[in-house]
C-alpha positions, 0 to 999 in steps of 0.5 A: 500500500502506498503512503497516500492510500495508507494515510486516507485509511488511517484517518478513517480509522481515527474516526474521521467521517467527513472531509471537505476540500477541492481535489487536485493531483496532489491530494487526489489519492489520499482523498479517494482513499478516505472516501473508499474507507467510508468517509463522505467527501464534501466538495467546495467551489474554492479552498477558502470555502472548504476551510470554513466549511470544515471549521463550521462542521467541527464547531457544530458537530464537536467532531474532528474535521479534515480539510483536503487541498492541492499543493501550493495554491490550494494551501494558500487559498485556504489560509484565511479560513485556517487562521480563523480555525487555528485562532478558535482552536477548532479540531481540524486536520489539514491534508496539505500535499507538499512540494519539497523542492524549492525550485518547484512552482508549488513550493511554499514553506508549509511549516512557516505558513502553519506557524504564521497562522497559529496552527500546528505542523506535522509531516508524514513519513513512509515508515510511520504513516499510521502513527503520524496520522494518529498523532496529528488527530490526537493533537487536534482533539486533545485539550482545548483543540488545535488546527494541525497542518499535516504535510504529505510530501509529494515524493513520499506519497507514492512510496510503500507505507511501512507501518500498518497500525498506529500505537495505542493512544495513551491519553493523560487524565486531566489534572488540576492543582488542588491548592488552586482549586481550594482557593476557588472553592473558598471564593465561591463559598464566600461570594454573595453575588457570583457570576460565571462567564463561560467561553468556548472552552466550556461548551461541553460543560453545561451540566457541571457548570449549571450544577455548580451555579445552583449550588453557589447561587451564581448567575450565568453569562457567556462569551459570544462564542458560547452563546446558547450554552445555558439556554432555558436556564432561568438565571441565564443572562446571555452574552457578556460584553459588547452584545450584553443586554443592559440587564446583563451589563448591570448584573455583571458589574454588580458581581463580587466574584467573576469566574471565567470558565474556558474564557480568556476575558478578552476586551470583547467579553469585558468591554475593555475591562470596564464591565468587571468591577475593580472590587470583584475577585476574578478567577479563571479556569482553563485547560490551557495554562497559557490562557490563564491571565492572558488578557487581564490579571486574575486573582485565582488561576486554575489550570484544568478541564472545565467540566472536571474542575466545576464538578469537583468544586460542586462536590466540595461546596456540597460538603460544606452544607447549605448556602444562602441564596445570595442574589438568586431571588424571585424578584431577580428571576422575574427581571431576567425573564422580562428584561434578559433578551434584546427583543424586550429592550425598547428601540425606535423603529427606523424602517421607512418603507424602502428599507427595514430596520435590522432589529425589526427584521431579525425579531420577525425572523426569530418569531418565524423560524423553527426553534431548532436552528443553527445560526452562523454569523459572518463579520461586519457592521451587521453582526450584532443583530443576528447575534443578539436578536436570534435565539439558539437552542444550545451552544452547538446552535451558534457558529461565530467565526470572529476569532480572526474578524475576517469578512466573508467566512460566514456562508461557508461556515454555515454550509459546514454547520448544515452538513453537521446538523441536517436535522436543524435549519441552518441560518447564514447571517451575512453582510452584503460585502461578505456575501459577495466575497463568498458567493461562489459557495452558493453553487456548493449549497445548491449542489448539496440541496441544503435546507439553508436560509441565507439572510443578507443584511444589505446596506450597499456598503462596508458599513463598519467603515462608513460609520467609523470614518463618515462622522469625521468627514472622510470620503466614503466612495471606496467603501460604498458600492451600487445597490445590487439585486442579490436575490437575482444573483442567488437564483442564477446559482440555482437557489431561491431568492427573495427581496425584503424591504418590510416585515410583510415581505417575509411571507416569502420566507414563510412559504419557503419554510412550509415547502420542501426546502429542497434548495437554499433561500437567499434573502436580500434584506434591504436594511436601514443604515442611519447609525453605526452599531454600538458594538463596533463603536466599542471595537474601534475604541479598542484600536 
């Protein structure tokens, strides 16, 4: 068996069941070997789209994904999506054919590229194919997760593979410092107004964190990457930071203990640190010791698996007997129920008959769409509207590709999410700039026949730049573009299309939802743009 075939079979033996990509000569044999072994190949229109599809699939499914690309330009086309995945610690293995001769047209410095975007790098050798594949998969999935570029040298792929079975995996049990954990338990026991902020690293620890919060009377908030984690819990405040409701901001600011679980408390989650009161004790729990205190000093740092640490804290607190309810009162529970969602916050509707207020649009969509949904959000001026006004059933229902803050990744991420959860309606929320950047992947959506709803918040501009530079009198011709019939473009790709200028036009969405949903629907929502988004005002203030 040659190395390419052995590598494909070894990946399937590691449990890989989906591979996304664009096939060329350098990845032809390894991809076919994966498919022959039982994996599903999902072809994309462009390697950049394939990378984001794999990223979205891994986030929503919680499973390892594989990206397969051609050597040289296939790798470089995928780099932006790979950077987002690496910064998000997505468990992803990239099959990267490697031209090792520096004089080859296809030569790129693969180890250097991987290092530059924050990914890990491994290379397959003919004498250890199965072991190298197993090691890359283990590296991608252990701990907080990693994106791994796995090089397959072109001259090695045709060699005979000399090993058949990987070594037995030996996963070390999660460890934590008992001394640090003891300090955290003491702080939880002493706190009267504790708040938990759970991040990406806590997405699989809902049960343990909710039980601990019940034990110590904590309120529950999340970073944007973990939106939906505590959906349905009466003490859930939703997202902390720039997307926080006024009530969430008020309550986090009133905490005497803030515990970050799998969250680094970056400037987005804390509003540049202003959200957390100076008098509060701040604790952080993370499986990656390097993440502790990375964005701000913390009083208590506990390296360890979030679920394991939370479960141990709950057990220790239980041994200390009952605690007072703290601020978990019936009155506060009623306030959270009445004020804890953005749709309950008063606003003046800017709709003018020709364009619809994006808040009004999104609230109407929230009422119209089935509760079982996955929402994937691109980057841009619009992104707060779907993030704040669309509800999701759980953390797997929200795919937030903002670690690199690149416009144009949302559509492909949504495609990967739809492949991962065909039982849910997937909603891709995009700006018109990001939609046009990634529009080629509509052919992938149509080819797969996915029940995908694409909502384009269309203001005929790169809105973030318009609202950032416009008030200072700068010319804006470079960031505006002609109003375009995006629904017609969608129909040209084989999708259904609808233009929305008022809530009444959403009848087209209602009809699509009631039908067979055998092709994607692209909604060109002509939205008002009288003012900038307050969350991006926060962001620009930080730069």
